[in-house]
LUMDRENGU-266042 format. One record per residue (C-alpha): x, y negated, z negated. Coordinates in steps of 0.05 Angstrom, whole numbers. Layout:
% LUMDRENGU-266042
+--------+--------+--------+
|     xx |     yy |     zz |
+--------+--------+--------+
|      X |      Y |      Z |
...
+--------+--------+--------+
This chain:
% LUMDRENGU-266042
+--------+--------+--------+
|     xx |     yy |     zz |
+--------+--------+--------+
|   1735 |  -2096 |  -1878 |
|   1660 |  -2073 |  -1867 |
|   1638 |  -2146 |  -1865 |
|   1682 |  -2161 |  -1811 |
|   1657 |  -2105 |  -1768 |
|   1579 |  -2121 |  -1783 |
|   1572 |  -2180 |  -1730 |
|   1622 |  -2150 |  -1685 |
|   1579 |  -2088 |  -1678 |
|   1518 |  -2129 |  -1687 |
|   1534 |  -2171 |  -1624 |
|   1556 |  -2103 |  -1587 |
|   1485 |  -2086 |  -1595 |
|   1458 |  -2153 |  -1573 |
|   1426 |  -2175 |  -1635 |
|   1400 |  -2247 |  -1651 |
|   1427 |  -2295 |  -1710 |
|   1378 |  -2279 |  -1755 |
|   1379 |  -2202 |  -1740 |
|   1459 |  -2205 |  -1757 |
|   1447 |  -2244 |  -1820 |
|   1385 |  -2194 |  -1837 |
|   1443 |  -2128 |  -1822 |
|   1491 |  -2165 |  -1858 |
|   1448 |  -2181 |  -1917 |
|   1422 |  -2112 |  -1925 |
|   1493 |  -2077 |  -1952 |
|   1478 |  -2119 |  -2018 |
|   1396 |  -2101 |  -2024 |
|   1422 |  -2032 |  -2062 |
|   1482 |  -2061 |  -2099 |
|   1429 |  -2120 |  -2124 |
|   1387 |  -2069 |  -2152 |
|   1432 |  -2023 |  -2187 |
|   1495 |  -2060 |  -2204 |
|   1475 |  -2070 |  -2282 |
|   1446 |  -2004 |  -2289 |
|   1513 |  -1969 |  -2251 |
|   1546 |  -2016 |  -2295 |
|   1528 |  -1996 |  -2357 |
|   1529 |  -1923 |  -2342 |
|   1605 |  -1936 |  -2330 |
|   1613 |  -1955 |  -2402 |
|   1592 |  -1888 |  -2412 |
|   1610 |  -1838 |  -2372 |
|   1675 |  -1863 |  -2342 |
|   1688 |  -1906 |  -2282 |
|   1719 |  -1855 |  -2246 |
|   1673 |  -1804 |  -2234 |
|   1629 |  -1869 |  -2192 |
|   1692 |  -1873 |  -2160 |
|   1696 |  -1808 |  -2133 |
|   1626 |  -1795 |  -2116 |
|   1620 |  -1862 |  -2087 |
|   1687 |  -1860 |  -2047 |
|   1662 |  -1798 |  -2009 |
|   1609 |  -1843 |  -1981 |
|   1658 |  -1894 |  -1967 |
|   1698 |  -1839 |  -1923 |
|   1643 |  -1806 |  -1889 |
|   1590 |  -1858 |  -1872 |
|   1630 |  -1904 |  -1827 |
|   1636 |  -1844 |  -1774 |
|   1564 |  -1854 |  -1757 |
|   1553 |  -1927 |  -1737 |
|   1584 |  -1912 |  -1667 |
|   1546 |  -1842 |  -1657 |
|   1477 |  -1883 |  -1673 |
|   1477 |  -1940 |  -1636 |
|   1410 |  -1969 |  -1653 |
|   1387 |  -2035 |  -1695 |
|   1352 |  -1984 |  -1739 |
|   1403 |  -1935 |  -1760 |
|   1453 |  -1990 |  -1762 |
|   1404 |  -2024 |  -1811 |
|   1395 |  -1956 |  -1854 |
|   1477 |  -1943 |  -1855 |
|   1481 |  -2022 |  -1880 |
|   1435 |  -2001 |  -1946 |
|   1472 |  -1935 |  -1964 |
|   1542 |  -1954 |  -1946 |
|   1536 |  -2020 |  -1977 |
|   1513 |  -1987 |  -2044 |
|   1577 |  -1948 |  -2041 |
|   1623 |  -1996 |  -2030 |
|   1592 |  -2040 |  -2077 |
|   1600 |  -1993 |  -2128 |
|   1670 |  -1966 |  -2121 |
|   1692 |  -2040 |  -2123 |
|   1653 |  -2052 |  -2189 |
|   1683 |  -1977 |  -2224 |
|   1749 |  -2005 |  -2208 |
|   1733 |  -2077 |  -2244 |
|   1708 |  -2039 |  -2298 |
|   1770 |  -1999 |  -2307 |
|   1813 |  -2058 |  -2302 |
|   1782 |  -2099 |  -2347 |
|   1794 |  -2034 |  -2398 |
|   1862 |  -2029 |  -2381 |
|   1881 |  -2099 |  -2381 |
|   1848 |  -2118 |  -2449 |
|   1849 |  -2202 |  -2433 |
|   1929 |  -2200 |  -2401 |
|   1933 |  -2242 |  -2337 |
|   1995 |  -2213 |  -2313 |
|   1959 |  -2141 |  -2309 |
|   1891 |  -2173 |  -2277 |
|   1941 |  -2217 |  -2237 |
|   1967 |  -2154 |  -2204 |
|   1911 |  -2117 |  -2197 |
|   1882 |  -2173 |  -2155 |
|   1953 |  -2178 |  -2118 |
|   1940 |  -2101 |  -2093 |
|   1868 |  -2112 |  -2080 |
|   1884 |  -2178 |  -2037 |
|   1939 |  -2143 |  -2000 |
|   1890 |  -2085 |  -1977 |
|   1848 |  -2146 |  -1954 |
|   1900 |  -2173 |  -1912 |
|   1920 |  -2094 |  -1876 |
|   1843 |  -2086 |  -1864 |
|   1814 |  -2131 |  -1818 |
|   1888 |  -2135 |  -1781 |
|   1887 |  -2062 |  -1778 |
|   1812 |  -2059 |  -1762 |
|   1819 |  -2112 |  -1705 |
|   1871 |  -2082 |  -1667 |
|   1832 |  -2016 |  -1678 |
|   1769 |  -2046 |  -1642 |
|   1810 |  -2086 |  -1592 |
|   1844 |  -2019 |  -1572 |
|   1786 |  -1974 |  -1579 |
|   1721 |  -2006 |  -1593 |
|   1669 |  -1991 |  -1643 |
|   1697 |  -1921 |  -1649 |
|   1769 |  -1937 |  -1671 |
|   1743 |  -2003 |  -1715 |
|   1697 |  -1953 |  -1758 |
|   1754 |  -1896 |  -1751 |
|   1799 |  -1943 |  -1791 |
|   1747 |  -1954 |  -1844 |
|   1735 |  -1875 |  -1849 |
|   1809 |  -1873 |  -1858 |
|   1804 |  -1928 |  -1910 |
|   1758 |  -1884 |  -1945 |
|   1794 |  -1820 |  -1943 |
|   1855 |  -1865 |  -1983 |
|   1810 |  -1898 |  -2032 |
|   1781 |  -1828 |  -2056 |
|   1849 |  -1801 |  -2056 |
|   1866 |  -1860 |  -2109 |
|   1804 |  -1849 |  -2148 |
|   1825 |  -1778 |  -2153 |
|   1890 |  -1797 |  -2182 |
|   1860 |  -1847 |  -2231 |
|   1869 |  -1811 |  -2308 |
|   1798 |  -1799 |  -2334 |
|   1774 |  -1820 |  -2398 |
|   1773 |  -1774 |  -2462 |
|   1720 |  -1821 |  -2498 |
|   1664 |  -1814 |  -2450 |
|   1598 |  -1773 |  -2442 |
|   1602 |  -1711 |  -2394 |
|   1537 |  -1726 |  -2379 |
|   1522 |  -1696 |  -2299 |
|   1521 |  -1742 |  -2241 |
|   1454 |  -1729 |  -2200 |
|   1392 |  -1764 |  -2169 |
|   1368 |  -1782 |  -2233 |
|   1420 |  -1834 |  -2246 |
|   1390 |  -1875 |  -2193 |
|   1326 |  -1887 |  -2244 |
|   1337 |  -1954 |  -2272 |
|   1323 |  -1969 |  -2350 |
|   1292 |  -2034 |  -2349 |
|   1326 |  -2041 |  -2433 |
|   1399 |  -2027 |  -2399 |
|   1379 |  -2099 |  -2353 |
|   1352 |  -2140 |  -2410 |
|   1413 |  -2127 |  -2453 |
|   1464 |  -2135 |  -2401 |
|   1424 |  -2201 |  -2368 |
|   1423 |  -2223 |  -2446 |
|   1502 |  -2236 |  -2442 |
|   1482 |  -2293 |  -2400 |
|   1469 |  -2339 |  -2466 |
|   1541 |  -2338 |  -2477 |
|   1570 |  -2398 |  -2445 |
|   1628 |  -2368 |  -2404 |
|   1586 |  -2314 |  -2385 |
|   1540 |  -2358 |  -2346 |
|   1596 |  -2401 |  -2331 |
|   1632 |  -2340 |  -2298 |
|   1572 |  -2317 |  -2256 |
|   1559 |  -2382 |  -2224 |
|   1625 |  -2388 |  -2204 |
|   1618 |  -2314 |  -2178 |
|   1559 |  -2325 |  -2138 |
|   1584 |  -2387 |  -2101 |
|   1649 |  -2350 |  -2096 |
|   1616 |  -2293 |  -2062 |
|   1570 |  -2342 |  -2024 |
|   1636 |  -2373 |  -1985 |
|   1659 |  -2296 |  -1972 |
|   1589 |  -2285 |  -1945 |
|   1583 |  -2346 |  -1904 |
|   1654 |  -2331 |  -1875 |
|   1647 |  -2254 |  -1856 |
|   1576 |  -2261 |  -1832 |
|   1581 |  -2312 |  -1779 |
|   1648 |  -2346 |  -1772 |
|   1667 |  -2281 |  -1724 |
|   1618 |  -2304 |  -1682 |
|   1642 |  -2379 |  -1677 |
|   1707 |  -2353 |  -1655 |
|   1676 |  -2301 |  -1606 |
|   1648 |  -2361 |  -1577 |
|   1707 |  -2397 |  -1573 |
|   1747 |  -2343 |  -1536 |
|   1781 |  -2312 |  -1603 |
|   1787 |  -2236 |  -1583 |
|   1768 |  -2181 |  -1649 |
|   1847 |  -2175 |  -1655 |
|   1861 |  -2252 |  -1654 |
|   1801 |  -2260 |  -1713 |
|   1826 |  -2196 |  -1751 |
|   1899 |  -2230 |  -1753 |
|   1858 |  -2296 |  -1784 |
|   1820 |  -2263 |  -1832 |
|   1883 |  -2226 |  -1850 |
|   1925 |  -2299 |  -1853 |
|   1875 |  -2321 |  -1907 |
|   1878 |  -2259 |  -1939 |
|   1960 |  -2257 |  -1943 |
|   1956 |  -2323 |  -1973 |
|   1913 |  -2295 |  -2031 |
|   1950 |  -2236 |  -2046 |
|   2009 |  -2275 |  -2076 |
|   1973 |  -2330 |  -2101 |
|   1935 |  -2286 |  -2142 |
|   1997 |  -2275 |  -2189 |
|   2003 |  -2353 |  -2196 |
|   1940 |  -2353 |  -2256 |
|   1985 |  -2373 |  -2310 |
|   2029 |  -2429 |  -2270 |
|   1952 |  -2454 |  -2236 |
|   1915 |  -2460 |  -2318 |
|   1983 |  -2504 |  -2333 |
|   1970 |  -2542 |  -2275 |
|   1894 |  -2553 |  -2284 |
|   1897 |  -2560 |  -2356 |
|   1848 |  -2499 |  -2377 |
|   1830 |  -2427 |  -2351 |
|   1757 |  -2456 |  -2331 |
|   1777 |  -2519 |  -2304 |
|   1828 |  -2475 |  -2263 |
|   1770 |  -2428 |  -2241 |
|   1727 |  -2486 |  -2223 |
|   1784 |  -2520 |  -2181 |
|   1798 |  -2456 |  -2138 |
|   1727 |  -2439 |  -2118 |
|   1722 |  -2515 |  -2097 |
|   1779 |  -2503 |  -2051 |
|   1738 |  -2449 |  -2020 |
|   1674 |  -2486 |  -2014 |
|   1716 |  -2549 |  -1981 |
|   1756 |  -2498 |  -1936 |
|   1687 |  -2478 |  -1902 |
|   1657 |  -2545 |  -1888 |
|   1722 |  -2560 |  -1845 |
|   1732 |  -2497 |  -1813 |
|   1679 |  -2509 |  -1757 |
|   1719 |  -2576 |  -1747 |
|   1779 |  -2543 |  -1716 |
|   1779 |  -2493 |  -1655 |
|   1854 |  -2469 |  -1641 |
|   1889 |  -2415 |  -1673 |
|   1936 |  -2443 |  -1713 |
|   1891 |  -2501 |  -1748 |
|   1837 |  -2448 |  -1755 |
|   1895 |  -2410 |  -1794 |
|   1914 |  -2474 |  -1832 |
|   1845 |  -2488 |  -1870 |
|   1836 |  -2402 |  -1877 |
|   1900 |  -2407 |  -1915 |
|   1873 |  -2458 |  -1962 |
|   1809 |  -2414 |  -1970 |
|   1846 |  -2359 |  -1979 |
|   1885 |  -2393 |  -2037 |
|   1827 |  -2409 |  -2065 |
|   1794 |  -2347 |  -2066 |
|   1861 |  -2308 |  -2093 |
|   1880 |  -2345 |  -2147 |
|   1804 |  -2350 |  -2174 |
|   1796 |  -2273 |  -2178 |
|   1848 |  -2261 |  -2238 |
|   1815 |  -2325 |  -2270 |
|   1750 |  -2295 |  -2280 |
|   1770 |  -2222 |  -2301 |
|   1817 |  -2259 |  -2357 |
|   1757 |  -2306 |  -2372 |
|   1712 |  -2246 |  -2376 |
|   1757 |  -2200 |  -2412 |
|   1773 |  -2249 |  -2467 |
|   1703 |  -2275 |  -2478 |
|   1666 |  -2202 |  -2479 |
|   1680 |  -2142 |  -2522 |
|   1711 |  -2080 |  -2484 |
|   1650 |  -2031 |  -2496 |
|   1609 |  -2081 |  -2458 |
|   1654 |  -2092 |  -2395 |
|   1620 |  -2047 |  -2355 |
|   1552 |  -2086 |  -2372 |
|   1576 |  -2155 |  -2353 |
|   1616 |  -2128 |  -2289 |
|   1546 |  -2108 |  -2270 |
|   1517 |  -2176 |  -2284 |
|   1584 |  -2202 |  -2250 |
|   1571 |  -2152 |  -2189 |
|   1497 |  -2173 |  -2183 |
|   1516 |  -2239 |  -2173 |
|   1564 |  -2221 |  -2119 |
|   1503 |  -2184 |  -2087 |
|   1459 |  -2232 |  -2094 |
|   1501 |  -2279 |  -2058 |
|   1516 |  -2227 |  -2003 |
|   1446 |  -2219 |  -1990 |
|   1424 |  -2292 |  -1995 |
|   1476 |  -2328 |  -1957 |
|   1472 |  -2283 |  -1895 |
|   1395 |  -2294 |  -1888 |
|   1405 |  -2379 |  -1911 |
|   1459 |  -2377 |  -1856 |
|   1424 |  -2347 |  -1803 |
|   1353 |  -2379 |  -1814 |
|   1390 |  -2452 |  -1816 |
|   1432 |  -2441 |  -1759 |
|   1371 |  -2414 |  -1716 |
|   1357 |  -2493 |  -1729 |
|   1420 |  -2532 |  -1733 |
|   1471 |  -2489 |  -1700 |
|   1532 |  -2448 |  -1730 |
|   1572 |  -2511 |  -1752 |
|   1512 |  -2547 |  -1782 |
|   1492 |  -2490 |  -1824 |
|   1563 |  -2481 |  -1850 |
|   1563 |  -2561 |  -1862 |
|   1500 |  -2559 |  -1895 |
|   1511 |  -2501 |  -1941 |
|   1584 |  -2522 |  -1965 |
|   1552 |  -2584 |  -1988 |
|   1496 |  -2548 |  -2023 |
|   1553 |  -2496 |  -2059 |
|   1598 |  -2554 |  -2082 |
|   1541 |  -2589 |  -2117 |
|   1522 |  -2530 |  -2153 |
|   1598 |  -2514 |  -2168 |
|   1601 |  -2581 |  -2200 |
|   1534 |  -2572 |  -2244 |
|   1560 |  -2508 |  -2271 |
|   1620 |  -2541 |  -2291 |
|   1585 |  -2600 |  -2322 |
|   1536 |  -2552 |  -2362 |
|   1596 |  -2510 |  -2383 |
|   1637 |  -2570 |  -2414 |
|   1567 |  -2589 |  -2446 |
|   1554 |  -2522 |  -2483 |
|   1623 |  -2509 |  -2511 |
+--------+--------+--------+
């Protein structure tokens, strides 16, 4: 939802394509630095405490956007709220990895309800933005944060964690934590899943950062854009429950992940060639299927291949890959779009991502 609001607010402020790419990337700068550090801390002090602290920020910060309608506050808010939203998501993944212990049914349910939120969120935000403008859109984000805070409080606390006080000192990273966590990339399964994570989130960043601008140029309203995003997420939500079936179709878990991520990439390459609502909806549905079914596959592969007491650290590495993609891709898209236009940027970067995915699959097969 924050990703959808970002280009809409950027256009309202009259920002250039490059600046839209910059503010979209800004929400990933802080998570890029802290994902591994926070992930490791969650293994020792518990994910619930992180959820509560950062969910408060998710409930409060969105209301400041329309109050401060300038580029500089926009950039600062992206930095702070980006860290809060990413940390909440990281904590949720850490919690489910410990609970599921490799059970694809449990991770599928988690992915289903996660995707269900991404169906309702963009649709509600688009309608609110269309009716009430930025105040309505960011008001929806604030209310969503309040619901998130409530769910975080209701999550049972772990009994085996250190009751360390969460204060500003927690923001000081431990270099040893980074080296120990990144050492997990020596495992073929971890390296492969992280590569797929980067490519998958690159697709999400491309779609969320610039496709709304392309649709607005074609005359689509904010409500229609929100509906299209909701369609993709509507397909994504139930597809996450089909992980076991998809593995049987593809022959193995890692091949199933490769094919699902490839569907996302190829759909993005096709998107600029379609311009009417229902054609766009069909292509976004294919994208949503690949996006949804890939999530439980990543969780299952990592939870099977990594010890329970290292799940937070590995989740931190995966979140770092997510944030790296979310930081690099909007900037790259903005630069390429300045020269080739948005359609050319979508095509060029889709080809690059697909080639990277094929290389990752071949390297993984060779190493196992």
